[in-house]
C-alpha positions as CSV (number, residue, x, y, z in Angstrom):
1,X,291.3,-38.2,124.3
2,X,290.4,-39.8,120.9
3,X,289.0,-43.0,120.4
4,X,292.4,-44.8,119.5
5,X,294.1,-43.2,122.5
6,X,291.0,-44.3,124.8
7,X,291.4,-48.0,123.6
8,X,294.8,-48.2,124.4
9,X,294.4,-46.4,127.8
10,X,291.3,-48.9,128.4
11,X,293.0,-52.0,127.5
12,X,296.3,-51.1,129.1
13,X,294.3,-50.8,132.3
14,X,292.8,-54.2,132.0
15,X,295.8,-55.7,130.9
16,X,297.5,-54.1,134.0
17,X,294.6,-55.7,135.8
18,X,295.7,-59.1,134.9
19,X,299.3,-58.5,135.9
20,X,298.2,-57.2,139.3
21,X,295.8,-60.2,139.8
22,X,298.9,-62.1,140.6
23,X,299.8,-59.9,143.6
24,X,300.7,-61.7,147.0
25,X,302.9,-64.3,145.3
26,X,305.5,-64.4,142.4
27,X,305.1,-61.4,139.8
28,X,302.6,-62.6,137.1
29,X,303.8,-61.6,133.5
30,X,301.7,-62.0,130.1
31,X,303.6,-64.7,128.3
32,X,305.3,-64.2,125.2
33,X,304.7,-67.5,123.8
34,X,301.1,-68.5,123.0
35,X,299.8,-71.0,125.8
36,X,298.3,-74.4,124.7
37,X,294.5,-73.8,124.6
38,X,292.4,-76.4,126.1
39,X,290.1,-78.2,123.9
40,X,287.1,-77.6,126.3
41,X,285.9,-74.7,128.5
42,X,287.5,-75.1,132.1
43,X,287.0,-72.4,134.8
44,X,290.2,-72.2,136.8
45,X,289.6,-70.1,140.0
46,X,292.1,-67.7,141.1
47,X,291.9,-66.1,144.3
48,X,293.1,-62.4,144.5
49,X,293.7,-60.1,147.4
50,X,292.9,-56.6,147.0
51,X,296.0,-54.5,146.4
52,X,296.5,-51.3,148.6
53,X,296.5,-49.2,145.6
54,X,292.8,-49.8,144.6
55,X,290.6,-46.8,146.3
56,X,287.9,-47.7,148.4
57,X,284.6,-46.9,146.6
58,X,281.0,-48.4,145.8
59,X,282.3,-50.6,143.0
60,X,282.7,-54.2,144.3
61,X,282.6,-57.5,142.5
62,X,279.5,-58.6,141.6
63,X,278.0,-61.7,143.6
64,X,279.9,-65.0,143.1
65,X,276.9,-66.7,141.5
66,X,277.0,-63.8,138.9
67,X,280.4,-63.8,138.4
68,X,280.5,-67.6,137.8
69,X,277.8,-67.3,135.1
70,X,279.6,-64.7,133.4
71,X,282.8,-66.7,133.4
72,X,281.1,-69.9,132.1
73,X,279.3,-67.7,129.4
74,X,282.7,-66.7,128.0
75,X,284.4,-70.0,128.2
76,X,281.3,-71.7,126.3
77,X,281.3,-68.8,123.7
78,X,284.8,-68.9,123.1
79,X,285.5,-72.6,123.8
80,X,288.8,-71.8,125.5
81,X,290.0,-72.1,129.0
82,X,289.0,-69.0,131.2
83,X,290.6,-67.9,134.4
84,X,288.5,-66.0,137.1
85,X,289.5,-63.9,139.9
86,X,289.4,-60.4,141.4
87,X,291.0,-57.6,139.7
88,X,291.3,-53.7,140.1
89,X,288.7,-51.9,138.2
90,X,288.3,-48.3,136.9
91,X,285.3,-47.0,135.3
92,X,287.0,-44.3,133.4
93,X,283.5,-42.4,132.7
94,X,282.5,-41.5,136.2
95,X,286.3,-41.7,137.7
96,X,285.2,-44.4,140.2
97,X,287.7,-47.3,140.9
98,X,287.3,-50.4,143.0
99,X,287.5,-54.2,142.5
100,X,285.6,-56.3,140.2
101,X,285.4,-60.1,139.2
102,X,287.5,-60.7,135.9
103,X,287.3,-63.5,133.3
104,X,290.4,-63.7,131.3
105,X,291.0,-65.8,128.3
106,X,293.5,-65.8,125.6
107,X,294.3,-67.6,122.3
108,X,296.2,-67.4,119.2
109,X,295.3,-67.2,115.5
110,X,294.7,-70.9,115.6
111,X,291.7,-70.1,118.0
112,X,290.4,-66.9,116.8
113,X,290.3,-65.0,113.3
114,X,289.1,-61.6,114.3
115,X,288.6,-59.3,117.4
116,X,285.1,-58.1,115.8
117,X,284.1,-61.6,115.8
118,X,285.2,-62.4,119.2
119,X,283.4,-59.2,120.6
120,X,280.1,-59.8,118.6
121,X,279.9,-63.2,120.1
122,X,280.3,-61.8,123.6
123,X,278.1,-59.3,123.1
124,X,275.2,-61.6,122.1
125,X,276.1,-63.7,125.2
126,X,275.8,-60.6,127.4
127,X,272.7,-59.5,126.1
128,X,271.2,-63.1,126.4
129,X,271.8,-62.8,130.2
130,X,270.0,-59.3,130.3
131,X,272.8,-57.1,130.0
132,X,272.4,-54.2,128.0
133,X,275.3,-52.3,126.0
134,X,276.3,-48.8,127.2
135,X,277.6,-46.9,124.0
136,X,279.3,-44.3,126.1
137,X,282.1,-47.1,126.8
138,X,282.4,-48.2,123.1
139,X,285.9,-47.7,121.6
140,X,287.7,-49.6,118.8
141,X,290.8,-49.3,116.7
142,X,292.8,-51.9,114.7
143,X,294.3,-53.7,117.5
144,X,291.0,-54.0,119.6
145,X,287.7,-53.0,120.9
146,X,286.2,-51.8,124.3
147,X,282.5,-52.3,125.3
148,X,280.5,-51.5,128.3
149,X,277.3,-53.2,129.7
150,X,275.0,-52.5,132.4
151,X,272.3,-54.7,134.4
152,X,270.5,-53.4,137.4
153,X,273.5,-51.6,139.3
154,X,276.0,-53.6,137.6
155,X,278.6,-52.5,135.0
156,X,280.7,-54.9,133.1
157,X,283.9,-53.6,130.7
158,X,284.8,-56.0,127.8
159,X,288.1,-55.8,126.2
160,X,289.3,-57.6,123.3
161,X,292.7,-57.1,122.1
162,X,295.2,-58.3,119.7
163,X,298.9,-58.1,119.6
164,X,302.0,-60.1,118.1
165,X,303.1,-62.7,120.5
166,X,306.7,-61.1,120.4
167,X,306.8,-57.3,120.0
168,X,310.0,-57.5,117.9
169,X,307.9,-59.1,115.0
170,X,306.6,-55.6,114.3
171,X,308.6,-52.2,114.1
172,X,307.3,-49.1,115.9
173,X,306.5,-47.4,112.5
174,X,304.8,-50.0,110.6
175,X,301.2,-50.1,110.6
176,X,299.6,-52.6,112.5
177,X,297.5,-54.2,109.5
178,X,300.7,-54.4,107.7
179,X,302.3,-56.2,110.5
180,X,299.3,-58.3,111.4
181,X,299.0,-59.6,107.8
182,X,302.6,-61.0,107.7
183,X,302.2,-62.8,111.1
184,X,301.6,-66.7,111.3
185,X,298.5,-67.7,113.2
186,X,300.9,-69.2,115.8
187,X,302.3,-65.6,116.2
188,X,299.0,-63.7,116.4
189,X,297.8,-63.1,120.0
190,X,294.3,-62.4,121.4
191,X,293.5,-61.3,124.7
192,X,290.1,-61.2,126.2
193,X,288.9,-59.6,129.6
194,X,285.5,-59.4,131.1
195,X,285.6,-57.3,134.4
196,X,282.4,-56.7,136.2
197,X,281.6,-54.8,139.3
198,X,278.2,-53.8,141.1
199,X,277.7,-50.0,142.2
200,X,276.8,-50.0,145.9
201,X,277.7,-46.3,146.3
202,X,274.2,-45.0,146.6
203,X,273.0,-47.9,148.6
204,X,276.0,-47.3,151.1
205,X,275.4,-43.8,151.1
206,X,271.6,-44.2,152.2
207,X,272.1,-47.1,154.7
208,X,273.1,-44.9,157.6
209,X,269.9,-43.0,156.8
210,X,267.8,-46.1,156.3
211,X,265.4,-44.9,159.2
212,X,265.2,-41.3,157.6
213,X,261.7,-40.2,156.9
214,X,260.5,-40.9,153.4
215,X,257.5,-39.2,151.9
216,X,255.2,-42.1,150.4
217,X,254.2,-41.0,146.8
218,X,250.6,-41.4,146.2
219,X,248.8,-41.9,142.9
220,X,246.0,-39.9,141.8
221,X,242.8,-42.2,141.9
222,X,242.2,-43.8,138.4
223,X,245.6,-42.9,137.2
224,X,248.9,-44.8,136.9
225,X,251.2,-41.9,138.1
226,X,252.0,-39.7,141.1
227,X,253.5,-36.2,141.0
228,X,255.2,-34.1,143.7
229,X,256.1,-30.3,143.5
230,X,258.5,-28.9,145.8
231,X,261.4,-27.1,146.7
232,X,264.7,-28.4,147.6
233,X,267.3,-26.7,149.8
234,X,270.7,-25.9,148.6
235,X,272.9,-29.0,148.9
236,X,269.9,-30.8,150.2
237,X,268.1,-34.2,149.7
238,X,264.5,-34.9,149.4
239,X,263.5,-38.6,149.8
240,X,260.5,-40.3,148.5
241,X,259.2,-44.0,148.8
242,X,256.7,-46.2,146.7
243,X,255.7,-49.9,146.8
244,X,256.2,-51.6,143.3
245,X,256.4,-55.3,142.1
246,X,259.0,-57.5,140.2
247,X,258.7,-57.0,136.3
248,X,256.3,-53.7,136.7
249,X,257.8,-50.9,134.5
250,X,258.8,-47.6,136.5
251,X,259.2,-44.2,135.0
252,X,260.7,-41.4,137.0
253,X,261.2,-38.1,135.8
254,X,262.5,-35.0,137.6
255,X,262.1,-31.6,136.0
256,X,263.6,-28.5,137.3
257,X,263.5,-24.7,136.0
258,X,265.6,-24.4,132.8
259,X,269.1,-23.6,133.7
260,X,272.5,-24.0,132.0
261,X,273.5,-26.6,134.4
262,X,272.0,-29.7,136.1
263,X,270.6,-28.6,139.4
264,X,269.2,-31.6,140.8
265,X,269.7,-35.3,140.0
266,X,267.9,-38.6,141.1
267,X,269.3,-41.5,142.9
268,X,267.1,-44.5,143.0
269,X,267.3,-47.8,144.7
270,X,265.5,-50.7,146.3
271,X,265.1,-51.6,149.8
272,X,267.3,-54.8,149.2
273,X,270.2,-52.5,148.6
274,X,269.9,-52.8,144.5
275,X,270.8,-49.6,143.1
276,X,269.0,-48.6,139.9
277,X,270.7,-45.3,139.4
278,X,273.4,-43.7,141.4
279,X,274.0,-39.9,141.7
280,X,277.2,-40.5,139.3
281,X,275.1,-40.9,136.4
282,X,273.9,-36.9,136.9
283,X,270.5,-38.3,135.5
284,X,267.0,-36.5,135.6
285,X,265.0,-39.5,134.4
286,X,264.9,-43.3,134.8
287,X,263.1,-46.0,133.3
288,X,263.2,-49.7,133.5
289,X,261.6,-52.9,134.5
290,X,261.8,-53.6,138.5
291,X,263.8,-56.5,139.7
292,X,261.9,-57.3,142.9
293,X,258.7,-56.7,144.7
294,X,259.9,-54.5,147.5
295,X,259.7,-50.6,148.4
296,X,261.7,-48.4,146.0
297,X,263.5,-45.3,147.5
298,X,264.0,-42.0,145.2
299,X,266.1,-39.3,146.5
300,X,266.1,-35.9,144.7
301,X,269.8,-34.6,145.3
302,X,270.6,-30.8,144.8
303,X,273.8,-29.9,143.0
304,X,273.0,-26.2,143.5
305,X,274.3,-23.7,145.8
306,X,270.8,-22.2,145.9
307,X,267.2,-23.7,146.5
308,X,265.7,-25.5,143.6
309,X,262.1,-25.9,142.6
310,X,261.3,-29.2,141.1
311,X,258.5,-31.4,139.9
312,X,258.9,-35.3,140.4
313,X,256.7,-37.6,138.4
314,X,256.7,-41.3,139.0
315,X,254.6,-43.7,136.5
316,X,253.9,-47.4,136.6
317,X,251.8,-48.1,133.5
318,X,249.0,-50.1,134.0
319,X,249.7,-53.8,132.4
320,X,247.5,-55.1,129.7
321,X,244.7,-57.4,130.9
322,X,245.1,-60.6,128.8
323,X,243.1,-62.7,131.3
324,X,239.5,-61.0,130.8
325,X,237.6,-58.6,128.8
326,X,236.3,-57.0,131.8
327,X,236.8,-53.4,132.9
328,X,238.2,-53.5,136.4
329,X,239.6,-50.3,137.9
330,X,239.4,-49.2,141.3
331,X,238.1,-45.6,141.7
332,X,239.9,-44.9,145.0
333,X,243.2,-46.7,145.8
334,X,244.1,-47.1,149.6
335,X,247.6,-45.2,150.3
336,X,250.5,-47.7,149.8
337,X,248.3,-50.1,147.7
338,X,249.2,-48.2,144.4
339,X,251.9,-50.6,143.2
340,X,248.9,-53.1,142.6
341,X,247.5,-51.0,139.8
342,X,249.8,-52.3,137.0
343,X,249.7,-56.1,137.3
344,X,248.7,-58.1,134.1
345,X,246.0,-59.3,136.5
346,X,243.1,-57.0,137.1
347,X,243.1,-56.0,140.7
348,X,240.1,-55.4,142.9
349,X,240.5,-53.1,146.0
350,X,238.2,-51.4,148.5
351,X,238.3,-47.6,149.0
352,X,239.7,-48.0,152.5
353,X,240.1,-50.5,155.3
354,X,238.2,-49.4,158.3
355,X,240.3,-49.7,161.5
356,X,239.5,-49.0,165.4
357,X,240.2,-45.8,167.0
358,X,243.8,-45.2,167.7
359,X,245.1,-48.0,165.4
360,X,247.5,-47.4,162.9
361,X,246.7,-47.5,159.1
362,X,246.6,-50.9,157.3
363,X,249.8,-51.6,155.2
364,X,250.2,-54.5,152.6
365,X,252.6,-57.2,152.7
366,X,253.2,-59.1,149.5
367,X,253.0,-63.2,149.9
368,X,252.7,-63.6,146.1
369,X,253.3,-61.6,143.1
370,X,253.0,-63.4,140.0
371,X,251.5,-62.7,136.4
372,X,248.4,-64.9,137.1
373,X,248.1,-64.8,141.1
374,X,248.8,-61.9,143.8
375,X,248.1,-62.5,147.5
376,X,248.6,-59.6,150.1
377,X,248.5,-59.5,153.6
378,X,247.0,-56.4,155.4
379,X,249.1,-55.5,158.6
380,X,249.4,-52.9,161.2
381,X,253.1,-52.0,160.4
382,X,255.9,-53.1,158.0
383,X,257.4,-55.6,160.5
384,X,254.4,-57.7,161.1
385,X,254.4,-59.6,157.7
386,X,251.3,-61.4,158.3
387,X,251.8,-62.8,161.9
388,X,249.9,-62.3,165.4
389,X,248.1,-59.4,166.6
390,X,249.2,-56.9,164.1
391,X,247.6,-58.8,161.3
392,X,244.4,-57.1,160.2
393,X,243.3,-59.3,156.9
394,X,244.1,-60.3,153.4
395,X,243.5,-59.7,149.6
396,X,243.9,-62.2,146.8
397,X,243.4,-62.5,143.2
398,X,244.1,-65.6,140.9
399,X,243.4,-66.4,137.2
400,X,241.1,-69.6,137.2
401,X,239.3,-71.6,134.3
402,X,236.2,-72.5,135.9
403,X,233.3,-71.0,138.0
404,X,234.6,-73.1,140.9
405,X,236.8,-71.3,143.6
406,X,240.0,-72.9,144.4
407,X,242.7,-72.5,147.1
408,X,245.6,-70.1,146.3
409,X,248.9,-70.5,147.6
410,X,248.4,-69.4,151.1
411,X,244.7,-69.1,151.4
412,X,242.6,-72.6,151.3
413,X,239.3,-72.5,150.0
414,X,237.5,-75.4,152.0
415,X,234.4,-76.1,149.9
416,X,232.8,-78.1,152.9
417,X,232.6,-74.9,155.1
418,X,231.9,-72.5,152.4
419,X,228.2,-70.7,152.5
420,X,227.0,-69.3,149.4
421,X,226.2,-65.6,149.7
422,X,224.9,-63.0,147.3
423,X,227.0,-60.0,146.7
424,X,226.5,-56.6,145.1
425,X,226.6,-56.3,141.3
426,X,224.6,-59.6,141.1
427,X,227.8,-61.6,141.9
428,X,227.6,-65.2,143.7
429,X,230.3,-65.3,146.6
430,X,231.4,-67.9,149.3
431,X,231.7,-66.9,152.7
432,X,234.2,-69.0,155.1
433,X,234.1,-68.1,158.8
434,X,237.0,-67.7,161.0
435,X,238.6,-70.5,163.0
436,X,240.2,-69.7,166.5
437,X,242.7,-71.8,168.0
438,X,245.9,-70.4,169.7
439,X,245.3,-67.6,167.1
440,X,242.2,-66.7,164.9
441,X,242.6,-66.9,161.0
442,X,240.6,-64.6,158.5
443,X,237.0,-64.7,157.9
444,X,237.0,-64.8,154.1
445,X,234.7,-64.1,151.1
446,X,235.5,-65.5,147.8
447,X,234.2,-64.8,144.2
448,X,234.6,-65.1,140.7
449,X,234.5,-62.6,138.0
450,X,235.3,-62.6,134.4
451,X,237.9,-65.7,135.0
452,X,239.7,-64.1,137.9
453,X,238.9,-65.3,141.5
454,X,239.0,-62.6,144.1
455,X,239.2,-63.0,148.1
456,X,238.9,-60.5,150.7
457,X,239.5,-61.6,154.5
458,X,239.4,-59.8,157.8
459,X,240.9,-61.6,160.9
460,X,238.2,-63.4,163.3
461,X,235.7,-60.9,161.7
462,X,231.8,-61.5,161.5
463,X,230.1,-62.5,158.4
464,X,228.5,-59.1,158.0
465,X,231.7,-57.1,158.4
466,X,233.6,-59.3,155.8
467,X,230.6,-59.2,153.3
468,X,230.5,-55.3,153.8
469,X,234.1,-55.3,152.9
470,X,233.7,-57.6,149.8
471,X,230.7,-55.3,148.4
472,X,232.8,-52.2,149.1
473,X,235.7,-53.9,146.9
474,X,233.3,-54.7,144.2
475,X,231.5,-51.1,144.0
476,X,234.9,-49.4,143.9
477,X,236.4,-51.7,141.5
478,X,233.9,-52.9,138.9
479,X,232.6,-49.7,136.5
């Protein structure tokens, strides 16, 4: 299919979507007379019932708020009325079909002068909202343009087309430009549609197996990456998981023996269901900024009828420390805490968290993850979330402008109760003992090192135990 055929095919699909969007009432036809265009942008909600002809798939409309934001962007950019509603969606690259949320606008030569200018202004708008153009969907011709855009697990198809308001104004064998130039502005009709979906295929596929065992990826101490080498059964799936923070960059690379065809692909999604890449992409690598602080799952999925040897590498590049000039790099990182290495704020960690015999390993629960502050609850199990008997202790770091400790969002520094203590590396700290009522809080040690305040705490612990944890943190972190 050449570009012109693809353009006609794609625009025809989208124009058919506009017609189908009226299903459930009287048939909606594209008017042959140019409508009166509003002077200011107005969003007109349209409720559309999905038609039975739309195949069920993972392609579903974006969240209502995201749809509304895009529709408002089209209306503001073009300064014309925009109608919104659900409409059939077909991804001609992957063959998937579903239902999208569509923003539609139209006008005449009095409102617009060129399809390229319309498309260019909308591309700028979409990029301003964080969407990236996917050149695989780009097509163009004398009568219109198609573009595709991606953001997280979302896909938007933009179609801008031009045609005479009455087909009889142009003959079938007349070149488009020749006809267009002789039309009056009132006879020139422009149609713009932006149809957007989110691909929940991968998330839907893995949700029934959400409790399936996943191998947690461990980073080599002192590095910003973790590697796995394994063998995948024919048609099988190996699952991995790691915790990472919002705004961190993650790079995932899958390597298999050189063959003529791809033998295994990646599927990556977040614990909240956000799909970073589905198996429809047939990809062996992915990189991007992570949208939320959470666990991220990585599936290595076989496409082969034979066993496949593979190597998987996950890298989270360490952030640049713009706060201090200190060299802070933990020698040993406890399992499950690798995601902290890469924050813009330098992180201090103990090499491990000693627990009593028979107790499970300590796991992190993130209270706060910001460029200048982090707060972590240390828990026995992922369901604890900092509460009750399953809470072990806490960690925190915060950029400060003085040598006086301050409270963080979730941990109070009570100056009246703080006891000065001397820590290893010649660093002065402040100990605050635990207070017990219905429950006991953490005994804590605060200290400041090169413009960053750190805190470690252990629930209901004695001063000696918390000081030992603070010193272990300092000796493991400051080189």
